[in-house]
mmCIF file of the N, C-alpha and C atoms, coordinates in Angstrom:
data_MODEL
# 
_entry.id   MODEL 
# 
loop_
_atom_site.group_PDB 
_atom_site.id 
_atom_site.type_symbol 
_atom_site.label_atom_id 
_atom_site.label_alt_id 
_atom_site.label_comp_id 
_atom_site.label_asym_id 
_atom_site.label_entity_id 
_atom_site.label_seq_id 
_atom_site.pdbx_PDB_ins_code 
_atom_site.Cartn_x 
_atom_site.Cartn_y 
_atom_site.Cartn_z 
_atom_site.occupancy 
_atom_site.B_iso_or_equiv 
_atom_site.pdbx_formal_charge 
_atom_site.auth_seq_id 
_atom_site.auth_comp_id 
_atom_site.auth_asym_id 
_atom_site.auth_atom_id 
_atom_site.pdbx_PDB_model_num 
ATOM 1   N N  . UNK A 1 1  ? 81.140 -142.668 -112.650 1.00 0.00 ? 1  UNK A N  1 
ATOM 2   C CA . UNK A 1 1  ? 81.649 -141.884 -113.746 1.00 0.00 ? 1  UNK A CA 1 
ATOM 3   C C  . UNK A 1 1  ? 83.493 -142.395 -113.762 1.00 0.00 ? 1  UNK A C  1 
ATOM 4   N N  . UNK A 1 2  ? 83.988 -143.000 -112.935 1.00 0.00 ? 2  UNK A N  1 
ATOM 5   C CA . UNK A 1 2  ? 85.324 -143.625 -113.110 1.00 0.00 ? 2  UNK A CA 1 
ATOM 6   C C  . UNK A 1 2  ? 85.287 -144.952 -113.673 1.00 0.00 ? 2  UNK A C  1 
ATOM 7   N N  . UNK A 1 3  ? 84.215 -145.721 -113.511 1.00 0.00 ? 3  UNK A N  1 
ATOM 8   C CA . UNK A 1 3  ? 83.702 -146.779 -114.597 1.00 0.00 ? 3  UNK A CA 1 
ATOM 9   C C  . UNK A 1 3  ? 83.652 -146.564 -115.799 1.00 0.00 ? 3  UNK A C  1 
ATOM 10  N N  . UNK A 1 4  ? 83.181 -145.520 -116.113 1.00 0.00 ? 4  UNK A N  1 
ATOM 11  C CA . UNK A 1 4  ? 83.177 -145.139 -117.881 1.00 0.00 ? 4  UNK A CA 1 
ATOM 12  C C  . UNK A 1 4  ? 84.815 -144.951 -118.064 1.00 0.00 ? 4  UNK A C  1 
ATOM 13  N N  . UNK A 1 5  ? 85.402 -143.855 -117.514 1.00 0.00 ? 5  UNK A N  1 
ATOM 14  C CA . UNK A 1 5  ? 86.540 -143.774 -118.008 1.00 0.00 ? 5  UNK A CA 1 
ATOM 15  C C  . UNK A 1 5  ? 87.531 -144.980 -118.258 1.00 0.00 ? 5  UNK A C  1 
ATOM 16  N N  . UNK A 1 6  ? 87.592 -145.699 -117.307 1.00 0.00 ? 6  UNK A N  1 
ATOM 17  C CA . UNK A 1 6  ? 88.085 -147.241 -117.240 1.00 0.00 ? 6  UNK A CA 1 
ATOM 18  C C  . UNK A 1 6  ? 87.416 -148.025 -118.458 1.00 0.00 ? 6  UNK A C  1 
ATOM 19  N N  . UNK A 1 7  ? 86.369 -148.244 -118.674 1.00 0.00 ? 7  UNK A N  1 
ATOM 20  C CA . UNK A 1 7  ? 85.802 -148.617 -119.621 1.00 0.00 ? 7  UNK A CA 1 
ATOM 21  C C  . UNK A 1 7  ? 86.311 -148.369 -120.969 1.00 0.00 ? 7  UNK A C  1 
ATOM 22  N N  . UNK A 1 8  ? 86.279 -146.661 -121.361 1.00 0.00 ? 8  UNK A N  1 
ATOM 23  C CA . UNK A 1 8  ? 86.842 -146.011 -122.383 1.00 0.00 ? 8  UNK A CA 1 
ATOM 24  C C  . UNK A 1 8  ? 88.121 -146.591 -122.553 1.00 0.00 ? 8  UNK A C  1 
ATOM 25  N N  . UNK A 1 9  ? 89.044 -146.612 -121.619 1.00 0.00 ? 9  UNK A N  1 
ATOM 26  C CA . UNK A 1 9  ? 90.462 -146.712 -121.757 1.00 0.00 ? 9  UNK A CA 1 
ATOM 27  C C  . UNK A 1 9  ? 90.878 -148.316 -122.403 1.00 0.00 ? 9  UNK A C  1 
ATOM 28  N N  . UNK A 1 10 ? 90.265 -149.204 -121.555 1.00 0.00 ? 10 UNK A N  1 
ATOM 29  C CA . UNK A 1 10 ? 90.277 -150.566 -121.884 1.00 0.00 ? 10 UNK A CA 1 
ATOM 30  C C  . UNK A 1 10 ? 89.799 -150.410 -123.451 1.00 0.00 ? 10 UNK A C  1 
ATOM 31  N N  . UNK A 1 11 ? 88.635 -150.306 -123.704 1.00 0.00 ? 11 UNK A N  1 
ATOM 32  C CA . UNK A 1 11 ? 87.786 -150.532 -124.680 1.00 0.00 ? 11 UNK A CA 1 
ATOM 33  C C  . UNK A 1 11 ? 88.979 -149.989 -126.219 1.00 0.00 ? 11 UNK A C  1 
ATOM 34  N N  . UNK A 1 12 ? 89.567 -148.851 -126.000 1.00 0.00 ? 12 UNK A N  1 
ATOM 35  C CA . UNK A 1 12 ? 90.337 -148.490 -126.932 1.00 0.00 ? 12 UNK A CA 1 
ATOM 36  C C  . UNK A 1 12 ? 91.599 -149.061 -126.894 1.00 0.00 ? 12 UNK A C  1 
ATOM 37  N N  . UNK A 1 13 ? 92.186 -149.749 -125.797 1.00 0.00 ? 13 UNK A N  1 
ATOM 38  C CA . UNK A 1 13 ? 93.489 -150.328 -126.095 1.00 0.00 ? 13 UNK A CA 1 
ATOM 39  C C  . UNK A 1 13 ? 93.498 -151.758 -126.513 1.00 0.00 ? 13 UNK A C  1 
ATOM 40  N N  . UNK A 1 14 ? 92.366 -152.177 -126.717 1.00 0.00 ? 14 UNK A N  1 
ATOM 41  C CA . UNK A 1 14 ? 91.915 -153.709 -126.991 1.00 0.00 ? 14 UNK A CA 1 
ATOM 42  C C  . UNK A 1 14 ? 92.717 -153.980 -128.690 1.00 0.00 ? 14 UNK A C  1 
ATOM 43  N N  . UNK A 1 15 ? 93.352 -154.880 -128.792 1.00 0.00 ? 15 UNK A N  1 
ATOM 44  C CA . UNK A 1 15 ? 94.001 -154.844 -130.123 1.00 0.00 ? 15 UNK A CA 1 
ATOM 45  C C  . UNK A 1 15 ? 92.762 -155.553 -131.250 1.00 0.00 ? 15 UNK A C  1 
ATOM 46  N N  . UNK A 1 16 ? 91.845 -156.393 -130.456 1.00 0.00 ? 16 UNK A N  1 
ATOM 47  C CA . UNK A 1 16 ? 90.921 -156.941 -131.411 1.00 0.00 ? 16 UNK A CA 1 
ATOM 48  C C  . UNK A 1 16 ? 89.732 -155.626 -132.034 1.00 0.00 ? 16 UNK A C  1 
ATOM 49  N N  . UNK A 1 17 ? 89.226 -155.971 -132.761 1.00 0.00 ? 17 UNK A N  1 
ATOM 50  C CA . UNK A 1 17 ? 88.098 -155.310 -133.501 1.00 0.00 ? 17 UNK A CA 1 
ATOM 51  C C  . UNK A 1 17 ? 87.006 -155.305 -132.590 1.00 0.00 ? 17 UNK A C  1 
ATOM 52  N N  . UNK A 1 18 ? 86.687 -154.194 -132.101 1.00 0.00 ? 18 UNK A N  1 
ATOM 53  C CA . UNK A 1 18 ? 85.569 -154.085 -130.961 1.00 0.00 ? 18 UNK A CA 1 
ATOM 54  C C  . UNK A 1 18 ? 84.384 -153.376 -131.509 1.00 0.00 ? 18 UNK A C  1 
ATOM 55  N N  . UNK A 1 19 ? 83.091 -153.485 -131.734 1.00 0.00 ? 19 UNK A N  1 
ATOM 56  C CA . UNK A 1 19 ? 82.093 -152.868 -131.942 1.00 0.00 ? 19 UNK A CA 1 
ATOM 57  C C  . UNK A 1 19 ? 81.014 -153.199 -131.216 1.00 0.00 ? 19 UNK A C  1 
ATOM 58  N N  . UNK A 1 20 ? 80.390 -151.842 -130.360 1.00 0.00 ? 20 UNK A N  1 
ATOM 59  C CA . UNK A 1 20 ? 79.502 -151.615 -129.661 1.00 0.00 ? 20 UNK A CA 1 
ATOM 60  C C  . UNK A 1 20 ? 78.091 -151.576 -130.588 1.00 0.00 ? 20 UNK A C  1 
ATOM 61  N N  . UNK A 1 21 ? 77.281 -152.294 -130.533 1.00 0.00 ? 21 UNK A N  1 
ATOM 62  C CA . UNK A 1 21 ? 76.358 -152.261 -131.640 1.00 0.00 ? 21 UNK A CA 1 
ATOM 63  C C  . UNK A 1 21 ? 74.733 -152.659 -131.077 1.00 0.00 ? 21 UNK A C  1 
ATOM 64  N N  . UNK A 1 22 ? 73.827 -152.537 -131.697 1.00 0.00 ? 22 UNK A N  1 
ATOM 65  C CA . UNK A 1 22 ? 72.262 -152.657 -131.133 1.00 0.00 ? 22 UNK A CA 1 
ATOM 66  C C  . UNK A 1 22 ? 71.630 -153.247 -132.449 1.00 0.00 ? 22 UNK A C  1 
ATOM 67  N N  . UNK A 1 23 ? 70.347 -154.310 -132.042 1.00 0.00 ? 23 UNK A N  1 
ATOM 68  C CA . UNK A 1 23 ? 69.704 -154.607 -133.122 1.00 0.00 ? 23 UNK A CA 1 
ATOM 69  C C  . UNK A 1 23 ? 68.524 -153.948 -133.268 1.00 0.00 ? 23 UNK A C  1 
ATOM 70  N N  . UNK A 1 24 ? 68.323 -153.509 -134.408 1.00 0.00 ? 24 UNK A N  1 
ATOM 71  C CA . UNK A 1 24 ? 66.866 -152.869 -134.545 1.00 0.00 ? 24 UNK A CA 1 
ATOM 72  C C  . UNK A 1 24 ? 66.650 -153.390 -136.066 1.00 0.00 ? 24 UNK A C  1 
ATOM 73  N N  . UNK A 1 25 ? 65.227 -154.131 -136.077 1.00 0.00 ? 25 UNK A N  1 
ATOM 74  C CA . UNK A 1 25 ? 64.471 -154.478 -137.460 1.00 0.00 ? 25 UNK A CA 1 
ATOM 75  C C  . UNK A 1 25 ? 65.640 -155.612 -138.016 1.00 0.00 ? 25 UNK A C  1 
ATOM 76  N N  . UNK A 1 26 ? 66.152 -156.506 -137.343 1.00 0.00 ? 26 UNK A N  1 
ATOM 77  C CA . UNK A 1 26 ? 67.178 -157.254 -137.878 1.00 0.00 ? 26 UNK A CA 1 
ATOM 78  C C  . UNK A 1 26 ? 68.278 -156.864 -138.325 1.00 0.00 ? 26 UNK A C  1 
ATOM 79  N N  . UNK A 1 27 ? 68.681 -155.537 -138.270 1.00 0.00 ? 27 UNK A N  1 
ATOM 80  C CA . UNK A 1 27 ? 70.197 -154.935 -138.496 1.00 0.00 ? 27 UNK A CA 1 
ATOM 81  C C  . UNK A 1 27 ? 70.756 -154.772 -137.547 1.00 0.00 ? 27 UNK A C  1 
ATOM 82  N N  . UNK A 1 28 ? 72.187 -154.698 -137.444 1.00 0.00 ? 28 UNK A N  1 
ATOM 83  C CA . UNK A 1 28 ? 72.940 -154.032 -136.599 1.00 0.00 ? 28 UNK A CA 1 
ATOM 84  C C  . UNK A 1 28 ? 73.576 -152.772 -137.042 1.00 0.00 ? 28 UNK A C  1 
ATOM 85  N N  . UNK A 1 29 ? 73.244 -152.064 -135.855 1.00 0.00 ? 29 UNK A N  1 
ATOM 86  C CA . UNK A 1 29 ? 73.412 -150.613 -135.987 1.00 0.00 ? 29 UNK A CA 1 
ATOM 87  C C  . UNK A 1 29 ? 74.629 -150.300 -134.888 1.00 0.00 ? 29 UNK A C  1 
ATOM 88  N N  . UNK A 1 30 ? 75.715 -149.724 -135.240 1.00 0.00 ? 30 UNK A N  1 
ATOM 89  C CA . UNK A 1 30 ? 76.910 -149.510 -134.508 1.00 0.00 ? 30 UNK A CA 1 
ATOM 90  C C  . UNK A 1 30 ? 76.877 -148.285 -133.670 1.00 0.00 ? 30 UNK A C  1 
ATOM 91  N N  . UNK A 1 31 ? 76.926 -148.367 -132.388 1.00 0.00 ? 31 UNK A N  1 
ATOM 92  C CA . UNK A 1 31 ? 77.080 -147.641 -131.427 1.00 0.00 ? 31 UNK A CA 1 
ATOM 93  C C  . UNK A 1 31 ? 78.307 -146.649 -131.185 1.00 0.00 ? 31 UNK A C  1 
ATOM 94  N N  . UNK A 1 32 ? 79.496 -147.527 -131.236 1.00 0.00 ? 32 UNK A N  1 
ATOM 95  C CA . UNK A 1 32 ? 80.645 -147.248 -130.926 1.00 0.00 ? 32 UNK A CA 1 
ATOM 96  C C  . UNK A 1 32 ? 81.712 -148.302 -131.387 1.00 0.00 ? 32 UNK A C  1 
ATOM 97  N N  . UNK A 1 33 ? 82.830 -147.734 -131.831 1.00 0.00 ? 33 UNK A N  1 
ATOM 98  C CA . UNK A 1 33 ? 83.977 -148.963 -132.259 1.00 0.00 ? 33 UNK A CA 1 
ATOM 99  C C  . UNK A 1 33 ? 85.301 -148.281 -131.822 1.00 0.00 ? 33 UNK A C  1 
ATOM 100 N N  . UNK A 1 34 ? 86.338 -149.325 -131.390 1.00 0.00 ? 34 UNK A N  1 
ATOM 101 C CA . UNK A 1 34 ? 87.546 -148.892 -130.711 1.00 0.00 ? 34 UNK A CA 1 
ATOM 102 C C  . UNK A 1 34 ? 88.557 -148.545 -131.960 1.00 0.00 ? 34 UNK A C  1 
ATOM 103 N N  . UNK A 1 35 ? 89.532 -148.256 -131.567 1.00 0.00 ? 35 UNK A N  1 
ATOM 104 C CA . UNK A 1 35 ? 90.872 -147.663 -132.413 1.00 0.00 ? 35 UNK A CA 1 
ATOM 105 C C  . UNK A 1 35 ? 91.099 -148.728 -133.159 1.00 0.00 ? 35 UNK A C  1 
ATOM 106 N N  . UNK A 1 36 ? 91.439 -150.023 -133.098 1.00 0.00 ? 36 UNK A N  1 
ATOM 107 C CA . UNK A 1 36 ? 91.663 -151.048 -134.054 1.00 0.00 ? 36 UNK A CA 1 
ATOM 108 C C  . UNK A 1 36 ? 90.516 -151.505 -134.842 1.00 0.00 ? 36 UNK A C  1 
ATOM 109 N N  . UNK A 1 37 ? 88.944 -151.093 -134.658 1.00 0.00 ? 37 UNK A N  1 
ATOM 110 C CA . UNK A 1 37 ? 88.147 -151.090 -135.590 1.00 0.00 ? 37 UNK A CA 1 
ATOM 111 C C  . UNK A 1 37 ? 88.437 -149.939 -136.426 1.00 0.00 ? 37 UNK A C  1 
ATOM 112 N N  . UNK A 1 38 ? 88.179 -148.793 -135.842 1.00 0.00 ? 38 UNK A N  1 
ATOM 113 C CA . UNK A 1 38 ? 88.484 -147.727 -136.779 1.00 0.00 ? 38 UNK A CA 1 
ATOM 114 C C  . UNK A 1 38 ? 89.410 -147.773 -137.670 1.00 0.00 ? 38 UNK A C  1 
ATOM 115 N N  . UNK A 1 39 ? 90.557 -148.305 -137.443 1.00 0.00 ? 39 UNK A N  1 
ATOM 116 C CA . UNK A 1 39 ? 91.719 -148.412 -138.391 1.00 0.00 ? 39 UNK A CA 1 
ATOM 117 C C  . UNK A 1 39 ? 91.209 -149.265 -139.463 1.00 0.00 ? 39 UNK A C  1 
ATOM 118 N N  . UNK A 1 40 ? 90.607 -150.425 -139.355 1.00 0.00 ? 40 UNK A N  1 
ATOM 119 C CA . UNK A 1 40 ? 90.161 -151.226 -140.476 1.00 0.00 ? 40 UNK A CA 1 
ATOM 120 C C  . UNK A 1 40 ? 89.143 -150.655 -141.133 1.00 0.00 ? 40 UNK A C  1 
ATOM 121 N N  . UNK A 1 41 ? 88.395 -149.973 -140.617 1.00 0.00 ? 41 UNK A N  1 
ATOM 122 C CA . UNK A 1 41 ? 87.130 -149.156 -141.310 1.00 0.00 ? 41 UNK A CA 1 
ATOM 123 C C  . UNK A 1 41 ? 87.850 -147.898 -142.118 1.00 0.00 ? 41 UNK A C  1 
ATOM 124 N N  . UNK A 1 42 ? 88.828 -147.332 -141.488 1.00 0.00 ? 42 UNK A N  1 
ATOM 125 C CA . UNK A 1 42 ? 89.481 -146.237 -141.835 1.00 0.00 ? 42 UNK A CA 1 
ATOM 126 C C  . UNK A 1 42 ? 88.671 -144.797 -141.813 1.00 0.00 ? 42 UNK A C  1 
ATOM 127 N N  . UNK A 1 43 ? 87.543 -144.857 -141.048 1.00 0.00 ? 43 UNK A N  1 
ATOM 128 C CA . UNK A 1 43 ? 86.876 -143.653 -140.730 1.00 0.00 ? 43 UNK A CA 1 
ATOM 129 C C  . UNK A 1 43 ? 86.036 -144.309 -139.652 1.00 0.00 ? 43 UNK A C  1 
ATOM 130 N N  . UNK A 1 44 ? 85.535 -143.318 -138.822 1.00 0.00 ? 44 UNK A N  1 
ATOM 131 C CA . UNK A 1 44 ? 84.252 -143.894 -137.772 1.00 0.00 ? 44 UNK A CA 1 
ATOM 132 C C  . UNK A 1 44 ? 82.941 -143.563 -138.081 1.00 0.00 ? 44 UNK A C  1 
ATOM 133 N N  . UNK A 1 45 ? 82.691 -142.828 -139.241 1.00 0.00 ? 45 UNK A N  1 
ATOM 134 C CA . UNK A 1 45 ? 81.182 -142.469 -139.758 1.00 0.00 ? 45 UNK A CA 1 
ATOM 135 C C  . UNK A 1 45 ? 80.610 -142.103 -138.469 1.00 0.00 ? 45 UNK A C  1 
ATOM 136 N N  . UNK A 1 46 ? 79.414 -142.255 -138.818 1.00 0.00 ? 46 UNK A N  1 
ATOM 137 C CA . UNK A 1 46 ? 78.227 -141.394 -137.641 1.00 0.00 ? 46 UNK A CA 1 
ATOM 138 C C  . UNK A 1 46 ? 77.879 -142.582 -136.626 1.00 0.00 ? 46 UNK A C  1 
ATOM 139 N N  . UNK A 1 47 ? 77.980 -142.443 -135.568 1.00 0.00 ? 47 UNK A N  1 
ATOM 140 C CA . UNK A 1 47 ? 77.305 -143.582 -134.583 1.00 0.00 ? 47 UNK A CA 1 
ATOM 141 C C  . UNK A 1 47 ? 75.713 -143.927 -135.125 1.00 0.00 ? 47 UNK A C  1 
ATOM 142 N N  . UNK A 1 48 ? 75.386 -145.076 -135.131 1.00 0.00 ? 48 UNK A N  1 
ATOM 143 C CA . UNK A 1 48 ? 73.929 -145.029 -135.473 1.00 0.00 ? 48 UNK A CA 1 
ATOM 144 C C  . UNK A 1 48 ? 73.817 -145.455 -136.884 1.00 0.00 ? 48 UNK A C  1 
ATOM 145 N N  . UNK A 1 49 ? 74.814 -145.598 -137.687 1.00 0.00 ? 49 UNK A N  1 
ATOM 146 C CA . UNK A 1 49 ? 74.903 -146.365 -139.095 1.00 0.00 ? 49 UNK A CA 1 
ATOM 147 C C  . UNK A 1 49 ? 74.545 -147.775 -138.852 1.00 0.00 ? 49 UNK A C  1 
ATOM 148 N N  . UNK A 1 50 ? 74.202 -148.359 -140.108 1.00 0.00 ? 50 UNK A N  1 
ATOM 149 C CA . UNK A 1 50 ? 74.338 -149.686 -139.990 1.00 0.00 ? 50 UNK A CA 1 
ATOM 150 C C  . UNK A 1 50 ? 75.510 -150.372 -140.366 1.00 0.00 ? 50 UNK A C  1 
ATOM 151 N N  . UNK A 1 51 ? 75.639 -151.396 -139.380 1.00 0.00 ? 51 UNK A N  1 
ATOM 152 C CA . UNK A 1 51 ? 77.252 -152.139 -139.446 1.00 0.00 ? 51 UNK A CA 1 
ATOM 153 C C  . UNK A 1 51 ? 77.737 -152.326 -140.692 1.00 0.00 ? 51 UNK A C  1 
ATOM 154 N N  . UNK A 1 52 ? 76.698 -152.673 -141.866 1.00 0.00 ? 52 UNK A N  1 
ATOM 155 C CA . UNK A 1 52 ? 77.161 -153.427 -142.700 1.00 0.00 ? 52 UNK A CA 1 
ATOM 156 C C  . UNK A 1 52 ? 77.301 -152.210 -143.895 1.00 0.00 ? 52 UNK A C  1 
ATOM 157 N N  . UNK A 1 53 ? 76.900 -150.855 -143.669 1.00 0.00 ? 53 UNK A N  1 
ATOM 158 C CA . UNK A 1 53 ? 77.375 -149.807 -144.357 1.00 0.00 ? 53 UNK A CA 1 
ATOM 159 C C  . UNK A 1 53 ? 78.753 -149.116 -143.783 1.00 0.00 ? 53 UNK A C  1 
ATOM 160 N N  . UNK A 1 54 ? 79.263 -149.627 -142.774 1.00 0.00 ? 54 UNK A N  1 
ATOM 161 C CA . UNK A 1 54 ? 80.638 -149.082 -142.316 1.00 0.00 ? 54 UNK A CA 1 
ATOM 162 C C  . UNK A 1 54 ? 81.722 -150.135 -142.547 1.00 0.00 ? 54 UNK A C  1 
ATOM 163 N N  . UNK A 1 55 ? 81.257 -151.327 -142.430 1.00 0.00 ? 55 UNK A N  1 
ATOM 164 C CA . UNK A 1 55 ? 82.367 -152.556 -142.721 1.00 0.00 ? 55 UNK A CA 1 
ATOM 165 C C  . UNK A 1 55 ? 82.389 -152.969 -143.850 1.00 0.00 ? 55 UNK A C  1 
ATOM 166 N N  . UNK A 1 56 ? 83.529 -153.354 -144.452 1.00 0.00 ? 56 UNK A N  1 
ATOM 167 C CA . UNK A 1 56 ? 83.802 -154.309 -145.691 1.00 0.00 ? 56 UNK A CA 1 
ATOM 168 C C  . UNK A 1 56 ? 82.630 -155.329 -145.653 1.00 0.00 ? 56 UNK A C  1 
ATOM 169 N N  . UNK A 1 57 ? 82.199 -155.666 -146.952 1.00 0.00 ? 57 UNK A N  1 
ATOM 170 C CA . UNK A 1 57 ? 81.085 -156.798 -147.047 1.00 0.00 ? 57 UNK A CA 1 
ATOM 171 C C  . UNK A 1 57 ? 81.395 -157.973 -146.304 1.00 0.00 ? 57 UNK A C  1 
ATOM 172 N N  . UNK A 1 58 ? 82.500 -158.437 -146.874 1.00 0.00 ? 58 UNK A N  1 
ATOM 173 C CA . UNK A 1 58 ? 83.062 -159.658 -146.194 1.00 0.00 ? 58 UNK A CA 1 
ATOM 174 C C  . UNK A 1 58 ? 83.246 -159.914 -144.784 1.00 0.00 ? 58 UNK A C  1 
ATOM 175 N N  . UNK A 1 59 ? 83.672 -158.652 -143.980 1.00 0.00 ? 59 UNK A N  1 
ATOM 176 C CA . UNK A 1 59 ? 83.844 -158.766 -142.852 1.00 0.00 ? 59 UNK A CA 1 
ATOM 177 C C  . UNK A 1 59 ? 82.576 -158.869 -142.073 1.00 0.00 ? 59 UNK A C  1 
ATOM 178 N N  . UNK A 1 60 ? 81.372 -157.935 -142.900 1.00 0.00 ? 60 UNK A N  1 
ATOM 179 C CA . UNK A 1 60 ? 80.062 -157.842 -142.147 1.00 0.00 ? 60 UNK A CA 1 
ATOM 180 C C  . UNK A 1 60 ? 79.570 -159.248 -142.156 1.00 0.00 ? 60 UNK A C  1 
ATOM 181 N N  . UNK A 1 61 ? 79.603 -159.573 -143.237 1.00 0.00 ? 61 UNK A N  1 
ATOM 182 C CA . UNK A 1 61 ? 79.151 -161.221 -143.461 1.00 0.00 ? 61 UNK A CA 1 
ATOM 183 C C  . UNK A 1 61 ? 79.575 -162.236 -142.649 1.00 0.00 ? 61 UNK A C  1 
ATOM 184 N N  . UNK A 1 62 ? 80.762 -162.172 -142.539 1.00 0.00 ? 62 UNK A N  1 
ATOM 185 C CA . UNK A 1 62 ? 81.581 -163.115 -141.470 1.00 0.00 ? 62 UNK A CA 1 
ATOM 186 C C  . UNK A 1 62 ? 80.684 -162.944 -140.006 1.00 0.00 ? 62 UNK A C  1 
ATOM 187 N N  . UNK A 1 63 ? 80.767 -161.659 -139.500 1.00 0.00 ? 63 UNK A N  1 
ATOM 188 C CA . UNK A 1 63 ? 80.199 -161.402 -138.483 1.00 0.00 ? 63 UNK A CA 1 
ATOM 189 C C  . UNK A 1 63 ? 78.729 -161.614 -137.955 1.00 0.00 ? 63 UNK A C  1 
ATOM 190 N N  . UNK A 1 64 ? 78.045 -161.111 -139.293 1.00 0.00 ? 64 UNK A N  1 
ATOM 191 C CA . UNK A 1 64 ? 76.718 -161.838 -139.096 1.00 0.00 ? 64 UNK A CA 1 
ATOM 192 C C  . UNK A 1 64 ? 76.359 -163.291 -139.458 1.00 0.00 ? 64 UNK A C  1 
ATOM 193 N N  . UNK A 1 65 ? 77.145 -164.159 -140.019 1.00 0.00 ? 65 UNK A N  1 
ATOM 194 C CA . UNK A 1 65 ? 77.113 -165.387 -140.119 1.00 0.00 ? 65 UNK A CA 1 
ATOM 195 C C  . UNK A 1 65 ? 77.307 -166.180 -138.574 1.00 0.00 ? 65 UNK A C  1 
ATOM 196 N N  . UNK A 1 66 ? 78.521 -165.655 -137.896 1.00 0.00 ? 66 UNK A N  1 
ATOM 197 C CA . UNK A 1 66 ? 78.920 -166.016 -136.659 1.00 0.00 ? 66 UNK A CA 1 
ATOM 198 C C  . UNK A 1 66 ? 78.320 -165.912 -135.374 1.00 0.00 ? 66 UNK A C  1 
ATOM 199 N N  . UNK A 1 67 ? 77.260 -164.695 -135.710 1.00 0.00 ? 67 UNK A N  1 
ATOM 200 C CA . UNK A 1 67 ? 76.375 -164.280 -134.960 1.00 0.00 ? 67 UNK A CA 1 
ATOM 201 C C  . UNK A 1 67 ? 75.456 -165.240 -134.391 1.00 0.00 ? 67 UNK A C  1 
ATOM 202 N N  . UNK A 1 68 ? 75.128 -166.519 -135.165 1.00 0.00 ? 68 UNK A N  1 
ATOM 203 C CA . UNK A 1 68 ? 74.284 -167.051 -134.945 1.00 0.00 ? 68 UNK A CA 1 
ATOM 204 C C  . UNK A 1 68 ? 72.724 -166.710 -135.508 1.00 0.00 ? 68 UNK A C  1 
ATOM 205 N N  . UNK A 1 69 ? 72.680 -165.672 -136.160 1.00 0.00 ? 69 UNK A N  1 
ATOM 206 C CA . UNK A 1 69 ? 71.485 -164.902 -136.645 1.00 0.00 ? 69 UNK A CA 1 
ATOM 207 C C  . UNK A 1 69 ? 70.576 -164.809 -135.571 1.00 0.00 ? 69 UNK A C  1 
ATOM 208 N N  . UNK A 1 70 ? 70.747 -164.540 -134.264 1.00 0.00 ? 70 UNK A N  1 
ATOM 209 C CA . UNK A 1 70 ? 70.046 -164.621 -132.892 1.00 0.00 ? 70 UNK A CA 1 
ATOM 210 C C  . UNK A 1 70 ? 69.282 -163.272 -132.925 1.00 0.00 ? 70 UNK A C  1 
ATOM 211 N N  . UNK A 1 71 ? 69.606 -162.588 -133.903 1.00 0.00 ? 71 UNK A N  1 
ATOM 212 C CA . UNK A 1 71 ? 68.675 -161.194 -133.774 1.00 0.00 ? 71 UNK A CA 1 
ATOM 213 C C  . UNK A 1 71 ? 67.800 -161.342 -135.095 1.00 0.00 ? 71 UNK A C  1 
# 
């Protein structure tokens, strides 16, 4: 339980954009984003949405291309 609280604290304190995502059918679905990422997106939307529908197209494609297309 304490680990979860510590993770949440550090996750939200990061200045970098952080998305927790999972891969389904060669698409990224976000589970959670930190405050810096939410500020970029300007809304959190619903967890479970495809990352490409949450992020600006330019950002998503940059993320997708740097991921090595390993999914």
